[in-house]
C-alpha positions as CSV (number, residue, x, y, z in Angstrom):
1,X,177.8,-4.2,102.9
2,X,180.0,-7.0,104.2
3,X,183.4,-6.3,105.7
4,X,186.3,-6.4,103.3
5,X,188.0,-8.7,105.7
6,X,185.1,-11.2,105.7
7,X,185.9,-14.7,104.5
8,X,184.6,-15.5,101.0
9,X,182.1,-18.4,100.9
10,X,182.4,-21.1,98.4
11,X,179.3,-23.3,98.0
12,X,180.1,-27.0,97.4
13,X,177.2,-29.0,96.1
14,X,177.3,-32.8,96.8
15,X,175.1,-35.7,95.9
16,X,173.8,-37.1,99.1
17,X,174.0,-37.0,102.9
18,X,176.9,-39.5,103.0
19,X,179.0,-37.2,100.8
20,X,178.9,-34.3,103.2
21,X,181.3,-35.8,105.7
22,X,183.7,-37.0,103.0
23,X,183.9,-33.7,101.2
24,X,184.1,-31.8,104.4
25,X,187.3,-33.7,105.3
26,X,188.7,-33.1,101.9
27,X,187.9,-29.4,101.6
28,X,188.8,-28.5,105.2
29,X,192.5,-28.2,104.4
30,X,191.8,-25.6,101.7
31,X,190.1,-23.2,104.0
32,X,191.9,-20.1,105.2
33,X,191.3,-16.8,106.8
34,X,190.2,-15.6,103.3
35,X,187.7,-18.3,102.3
36,X,185.6,-21.2,103.6
37,X,183.5,-23.9,102.1
38,X,179.8,-24.5,102.8
39,X,178.8,-28.0,101.7
40,X,175.2,-28.3,100.5
41,X,172.8,-30.7,98.9
42,X,170.9,-29.7,95.7
43,X,168.3,-27.1,96.4
44,X,167.0,-26.2,93.0
45,X,163.6,-27.9,93.5
46,X,161.1,-28.8,96.2
47,X,161.3,-32.5,95.5
48,X,164.5,-33.4,97.4
49,X,166.3,-34.5,94.2
50,X,169.6,-36.2,94.9
51,X,172.5,-37.6,92.9
52,X,174.9,-36.4,90.3
53,X,172.3,-35.2,87.8
54,X,170.7,-32.9,90.5
55,X,174.1,-31.5,91.5
56,X,175.1,-30.8,88.0
57,X,171.8,-29.1,87.2
58,X,172.1,-27.0,90.3
59,X,175.6,-26.1,89.2
60,X,174.9,-25.4,85.6
61,X,171.9,-23.2,86.3
62,X,173.7,-21.1,88.9
63,X,176.8,-18.9,89.0
64,X,179.7,-21.1,87.9
65,X,183.2,-20.4,89.0
66,X,185.2,-20.1,92.1
67,X,182.3,-19.3,94.4
68,X,180.3,-22.4,93.6
69,X,181.6,-25.9,92.9
70,X,180.2,-29.4,92.4
71,X,181.7,-32.4,94.2
72,X,180.5,-35.6,92.7
73,X,181.3,-39.3,92.3
74,X,183.4,-40.1,89.3
75,X,181.3,-43.2,88.4
76,X,182.4,-44.3,85.0
77,X,182.5,-40.7,83.7
78,X,186.2,-40.3,84.5
79,X,187.2,-43.5,82.7
80,X,184.9,-42.8,79.7
81,X,187.0,-39.7,79.0
82,X,184.3,-37.7,77.4
83,X,182.6,-40.5,75.5
84,X,179.2,-39.4,76.9
85,X,177.6,-35.9,77.5
86,X,177.8,-36.4,81.3
87,X,181.4,-37.5,81.1
88,X,182.2,-34.4,79.1
89,X,180.5,-32.1,81.5
90,X,182.3,-33.6,84.5
91,X,185.7,-33.5,82.9
92,X,185.6,-30.2,81.0
93,X,184.5,-27.9,83.8
94,X,187.3,-26.8,86.1
95,X,184.9,-26.3,89.0
96,X,183.4,-29.8,88.9
97,X,185.5,-32.0,91.2
98,X,185.2,-35.8,91.4
99,X,186.5,-38.8,93.3
100,X,188.6,-40.4,90.6
101,X,187.7,-43.7,92.1
102,X,184.1,-44.8,91.2
103,X,182.6,-43.2,94.3
104,X,183.3,-42.2,97.9
105,X,182.2,-45.7,98.9
106,X,185.2,-47.1,97.0
107,X,187.5,-44.8,98.8
108,X,185.9,-45.8,102.1
109,X,186.7,-49.3,101.2
110,X,190.4,-48.6,100.5
111,X,192.1,-51.8,101.5
112,X,195.0,-50.1,103.3
113,X,192.6,-48.7,105.9
114,X,190.3,-51.7,106.5
115,X,192.3,-53.2,109.4
116,X,191.8,-49.9,111.2
117,X,188.0,-50.2,110.6
118,X,188.1,-53.6,112.3
119,X,190.1,-52.2,115.2
120,X,187.6,-49.3,115.6
121,X,184.6,-51.7,115.5
122,X,186.0,-54.4,117.8
123,X,188.8,-52.7,119.9
124,X,190.9,-55.7,119.0
125,X,194.1,-55.0,117.1
126,X,194.9,-58.6,116.3
127,X,195.9,-58.9,112.6
128,X,193.9,-61.9,111.3
129,X,193.3,-61.0,107.6
130,X,195.5,-59.3,104.9
131,X,193.0,-56.9,103.2
132,X,195.5,-55.3,100.8
133,X,196.7,-58.7,99.6
134,X,193.2,-60.0,99.2
135,X,191.9,-57.0,97.2
136,X,195.1,-56.9,95.0
137,X,194.5,-60.6,94.1
138,X,190.8,-60.0,93.6
139,X,191.5,-57.0,91.4
140,X,194.0,-58.8,89.2
141,X,191.4,-61.5,88.5
142,X,188.7,-59.0,87.4
143,X,190.9,-56.5,85.7
144,X,190.7,-57.9,82.1
145,X,187.0,-58.2,82.4
146,X,186.8,-54.6,83.7
147,X,188.7,-53.4,80.6
148,X,186.0,-55.2,78.5
149,X,183.3,-53.5,80.4
150,X,184.8,-50.0,79.8
151,X,185.5,-51.0,76.2
152,X,181.8,-51.6,75.7
153,X,180.8,-48.3,77.3
154,X,183.4,-46.3,75.3
155,X,182.3,-47.9,72.0
156,X,178.6,-47.1,72.8
157,X,177.8,-50.8,73.0
158,X,177.2,-51.0,76.8
159,X,173.9,-52.8,76.2
160,X,175.9,-55.9,75.2
161,X,177.8,-56.0,78.5
162,X,176.3,-53.7,81.1
163,X,177.7,-52.7,84.5
164,X,175.0,-55.0,86.0
165,X,176.3,-57.9,83.9
166,X,179.9,-57.1,85.1
167,X,178.8,-56.9,88.7
168,X,177.1,-60.3,88.4
169,X,180.3,-61.8,87.1
170,X,182.6,-60.5,89.8
171,X,180.4,-61.2,92.8
172,X,182.6,-63.0,95.3
173,X,179.8,-64.7,97.2
174,X,179.8,-65.5,100.9
175,X,183.2,-65.0,102.3
176,X,184.9,-67.8,104.3
177,X,188.2,-67.7,106.1
178,X,188.9,-71.3,105.2
179,X,187.8,-71.2,101.5
180,X,189.4,-68.0,100.3
181,X,191.7,-69.8,97.8
182,X,188.8,-71.9,96.5
183,X,186.5,-68.8,96.1
184,X,189.2,-66.9,94.3
185,X,189.7,-69.9,92.0
186,X,186.0,-70.1,91.2
187,X,186.0,-66.4,90.5
188,X,189.0,-66.8,88.1
189,X,187.2,-69.6,86.3
190,X,184.0,-67.6,85.9
191,X,185.9,-64.6,84.6
192,X,188.1,-66.7,82.2
193,X,184.9,-68.2,80.7
194,X,183.4,-64.8,80.1
195,X,186.6,-63.5,78.6
196,X,186.6,-66.3,76.1
197,X,183.0,-65.5,75.2
198,X,183.8,-61.8,74.7
199,X,186.9,-62.5,72.5
200,X,184.8,-64.8,70.3
201,X,182.0,-62.2,70.1
202,X,184.5,-59.4,69.1
203,X,187.3,-61.1,67.2
204,X,188.5,-57.8,65.7
205,X,188.6,-55.9,69.0
206,X,192.0,-56.8,70.2
207,X,193.7,-53.6,69.1
208,X,191.0,-51.3,70.5
209,X,190.9,-53.4,73.7
210,X,194.7,-53.0,74.2
211,X,194.2,-49.2,73.5
212,X,191.5,-49.0,76.2
213,X,193.7,-50.9,78.6
214,X,196.6,-48.6,78.1
215,X,194.4,-45.6,78.6
216,X,193.0,-47.0,81.9
217,X,196.5,-47.6,83.1
218,X,197.3,-44.0,82.3
219,X,194.3,-42.8,84.3
220,X,195.5,-44.7,87.4
221,X,193.6,-48.0,87.1
222,X,196.0,-50.8,87.8
223,X,195.5,-54.6,87.9
224,X,196.0,-54.4,91.7
225,X,193.5,-51.6,92.3
226,X,190.6,-52.4,90.0
227,X,188.3,-52.8,93.0
228,X,188.4,-49.0,93.5
229,X,186.8,-48.5,90.1
230,X,183.9,-51.0,90.1
231,X,180.5,-49.8,91.1
232,X,180.7,-48.5,94.7
233,X,177.4,-50.0,95.9
234,X,178.5,-53.4,94.6
235,X,181.9,-53.1,96.4
236,X,180.6,-51.7,99.7
237,X,177.5,-53.7,100.3
238,X,178.3,-57.0,98.6
239,X,182.0,-57.5,99.0
240,X,183.7,-55.3,101.6
241,X,181.0,-55.1,104.3
242,X,180.2,-58.8,104.4
243,X,184.0,-59.5,104.6
244,X,184.4,-57.0,107.4
245,X,181.5,-58.4,109.3
246,X,183.1,-61.9,109.2
247,X,186.5,-60.6,110.3
248,X,185.0,-58.5,113.0
249,X,182.9,-61.3,114.3
250,X,186.0,-63.4,114.7
251,X,187.8,-60.6,116.5
252,X,184.8,-60.0,118.8
253,X,184.7,-63.7,119.8
254,X,188.4,-63.7,120.3
255,X,188.1,-60.7,122.7
256,X,185.2,-62.2,124.5
257,X,187.1,-65.5,125.1
258,X,190.0,-63.5,126.4
259,X,187.7,-61.8,128.9
260,X,186.3,-65.2,129.9
261,X,189.8,-66.5,130.6
262,X,190.9,-63.5,132.6
263,X,187.8,-63.0,134.7
264,X,188.2,-64.2,138.3
265,X,184.5,-64.7,139.0
266,X,181.2,-64.4,137.2
267,X,180.4,-60.8,138.5
268,X,183.7,-59.6,137.1
269,X,183.0,-61.4,133.8
270,X,179.6,-59.8,133.5
271,X,180.9,-56.3,134.3
272,X,183.8,-56.6,131.8
273,X,181.6,-58.0,129.1
274,X,179.1,-55.2,129.5
275,X,181.8,-52.6,129.4
276,X,183.3,-54.1,126.3
277,X,180.0,-54.4,124.4
278,X,179.1,-50.8,125.2
279,X,182.5,-49.7,123.8
280,X,182.5,-51.5,120.4
281,X,180.9,-50.0,117.3
282,X,178.8,-50.9,114.3
283,X,180.9,-52.1,111.4
284,X,179.0,-50.3,108.7
285,X,179.1,-47.0,110.5
286,X,182.8,-47.3,111.1
287,X,183.3,-48.2,107.4
288,X,181.4,-45.0,106.4
289,X,183.8,-43.0,108.5
290,X,186.9,-44.7,107.4
291,X,189.5,-42.1,106.3
292,X,192.3,-44.6,105.3
293,X,191.8,-43.3,101.7
294,X,194.1,-40.4,102.7
295,X,197.0,-42.7,101.7
296,X,195.5,-43.6,98.3
297,X,196.7,-42.2,95.0
298,X,193.1,-41.3,94.2
299,X,192.9,-39.0,97.2
300,X,196.1,-37.3,96.0
301,X,194.5,-36.8,92.6
302,X,191.5,-35.0,94.3
303,X,193.8,-32.8,96.3
304,X,195.9,-31.9,93.3
305,X,192.8,-30.9,91.3
306,X,191.5,-28.7,94.2
307,X,194.9,-27.3,94.8
308,X,194.9,-25.9,91.2
309,X,191.9,-23.7,92.2
310,X,192.7,-23.1,95.9
311,X,196.3,-23.7,97.1
312,X,196.0,-25.7,100.3
313,X,196.8,-23.8,103.4
314,X,198.5,-26.9,104.9
315,X,200.4,-29.5,102.9
316,X,199.7,-32.1,105.5
317,X,197.4,-35.0,104.5
318,X,194.6,-36.2,106.7
319,X,197.0,-38.7,108.2
320,X,200.8,-38.5,108.3
321,X,203.5,-41.1,108.8
322,X,205.8,-38.3,110.1
323,X,205.9,-37.6,113.8
């Protein structure tokens, strides 16, 4: 009984509460006067199930197609290229869309947007740390080990070198402005030691390892961007967030010292400090709302996949360098 001119609803199931904002920002550009998206959490049971499995079950048991889609984290499923049942279900269905990077947390941690996160959290635009350079160097160190991790999963031997084992090897530890080179050097030594062990354990794996490496490069994993494909929780909570907190702490102290130098008397100092502290934001919250990923190749892959089903009403990205 609805009007013929009513907009068609497309239900988009996502994994968790944090995913709602991300996929809203992505899907918004595909809405038009003919269709809109309603982003929902899994509803198939009364037990508040969350995660990719719950989303896929909701999707598979319902009416598949252009009126209902699943929007999930890629995890390793994208890189495994059908080596597991879940990977096959994610990659083979044209109405299951994924992040291409490991998860939305990885995209939130896109290095090109981390300075802006610091500015949003501290209201201080002083450039004190080169995030893209750091994460490119970090990624180049862990890339060969990452290839080995994917190799084990593709070969069905993941129990020999699990994602947990990999995360333990690439943990950067407590970040220090004055010890960055030393810490990267220690990481390099730890990774090199593990690489020697893996080569000794699998002396006949060179050809297949090179094949996996070439395929990962084809899929978009480069030595400089490996951090976008490691486990999102590991990257967000144990690497990026601690790093941002140290950088933001330095920026906050810098701004507070500036206020102290410029204040003419104590009352002005107290008033200005109160105003500043009420204006700054929480680093973690700002990171969760970071949309710098709009400049990433992975975001372009998401848009391209969605555009195949619903041509975008506007070609403009979330951000644009054009005036």
